[in-house]
N, C-alpha and C positions, 0 to 999 in steps of 0.2 A: 266494183260494188262499193257503195258508200255505206258507212255505218252511221246510225243515228245516235247522237249523243244524248244521254239522259240529262234532264234539267235538275235532277236531285243533287244532293251534296256530293262534293268530290270524294273519291275513295280515300280512306284514311290509312290504309295499309296497317291497320291495327293500332294506330296512334290516335290520341284524343285531339279534338280540335283545339286551337289556340285559346278560344274563349273558355272552354272547360278547364284547361290547364291553369288559366288565370284565376278562376274561381277556386280551384283546389289549392293553389299557392296562397291565396288570400285566407282561406280557412286554416291552412297549416300555420301561417304566420300568427293568426289570431289565437290558435291553440297554443303556440309557443310562448305567447305573452303570459307572464305570471299573473295569476288571479289576484286582484287587489282585494284585501280583506278590510271591510268596514265593520266597526263595532262601537257600541256604547259601553263604557266601563266606568267604574267608580274612580274618581280622581285620587291620586296619591300625592304625598307631600312634594315629590319631585316635579309635579306638573304645575305648581303654583306660578312659576315665572311665565310659562307659556299661557296659562289662564289669564294672568294679568295683562300680558301683551295682546291677547285676543280681545279682551275687554277694551283696552285703550284704542286699538285699531278700529273696532266696530263703533265705539262711541264717537271718535273723531270723524269717521266716515258718514255716520247717520245724522249727526246733530250739527246744524249750522247755527251761527249766532252766538256760540259759546266762545269765550276766549280760550286759546290753546292752554294757557296756564291753569284754567279750571280743571281740565282733564288730567293734567300732570299732577296737580295737588291731590285729586281724587285717586289717582293711580297708586299713591303711597298707601292708602287705606284698603285697597282691593285685596291685598294678601290676607288681611284679617277678615274682611267681610266674606270672602269666599274660602275661608279656612274650614277645616273639619270641625272646629269649635263652634262655628255659627251656622254652617250650611252643609247640606248634603249635595255634593258636586259630582257630576258625571261629565265625561268628555266624549266627544265623537271623534274617533280615530280612524284614519284610512291610510293603509300602507305604512303604518308606524308614525304618521304625522297627525297631530291634534289640529282639527279644522274648526272646532267649535266646542262650546261647553254650555251646560245648564246648571243652575243652582236653585235648590229649594232653601230659602232663608227661613230657618225654623222659627225665630222669634217674631217674624212678620207674616208667616204663612204665604209667602210670595215666591213664585218661580220666575227666574230671569234666564233668558237664553241669548247667547252671543255667538256669532259665526264670523269667521274671517271674511272681510268684504268680498274678495274674489271668489268665494265659495258659496255665497248666498244665492238663494233661489235654485238650489240643487237638491232640496229635500233634507238637508242636515237639520235645520231648525224644526221642521215637521217631525223628524225622527226623535229629536230631543224632547219636544213637547209631548209626543205620544208616550215616551218613556215615563214622564212625570204623571200623565193621565192614568197610566197603568199602575203606578206605585204610590200615588198620593191622592187624597180626596179633598175637595173643597178649597183648593189653593186659589190665590189671586195672581194676576199678571199685571204688571205696570209698564207703561211706556210714555214717553213725552208726547204731548198732543201734536207737536210739529213733526214727529217721525211717522210720516204717512205709510212707509212700507211696514213698519211694525204694527200700526193700527190695522191695516188691511190684512196682514198675516193672521192676527188674532181673530178678527171678524170672519175671515174666510174659513176658520176652523171652528166656528160655532161659539165664539166668546162674545159676550155682551158687555158693553161699557156700563158700569154700575156707579162710577164716581168720577168726578172731575175735581182736581185739587192741585195745590202747589206742592212741588217736590220739596221735602224737608231740607235737602242739601243745597239744591241749586236755586230754589225759589221759582223755577220754571213750571208752567202748567203741565200736568200729566194726567193720563187716564188710568183708571183701575178697571180691570176686566175680570169676569168670572165666566166659566163655561156654562152655556145654556142661557135661560131667560133670567132677567134681573128679578 
């Protein structure tokens, strides 16, 4: 007498299929990974060197046509410009590393945002801009006309160009933006 074989799944003998085991292992590994904490916090004096380095990296990466010595000369003044005396500075920190910062420059009413080039387009700049929108009113944003990513970043978030002028320090053309309509 012949037995007919079922076309269903093979018997498991109480064990899970290899596919299910693989999914369980993946979920377990994912759960084992430490949760990375991201936060925006007020900068402290000990952050100023990292802030200045992030500024320099992002400026060199975004702006072509400037002599490298220009940024190096400006780098020396950054510690003062983004100090607690002149600016309200916050940093975006992830897993203990500062990946970007934003500053409200009090005497100019301007917000500036800088993110390490390899971490741009990951929501860090947006998070920093949102922080300033929630804590400050009527501020301006400035960026060089030739920095298309910064121009797009601001326009995509509802900022309108209200002025076109030459930057006081560099003489290069820059745009001034404000949230909403001009």
